[in-house]
C-alpha positions, 0 to 999 in steps of 0.5 A: 099097103092095103089093109084088110080088117076082116078077111073071109076065106070061103070053104074049110080052112083048118089050122091057119098059120100066118107067115110074114116075109118082109112086108108080105103076109101069107096064110097056110092052112091044113089040107086033106086034098093034097097029101102029103102036102104042097110047098109054100 
């Protein structure tokens, strides 16, 4: 498993949420470009 100690996300990423599924992690942020939203 790769470990990232300080990930940097370029751009504007408000309201981050971390989702864990088994051993995998996903990040979801608010978007104002895709309205009303996109599926995760």
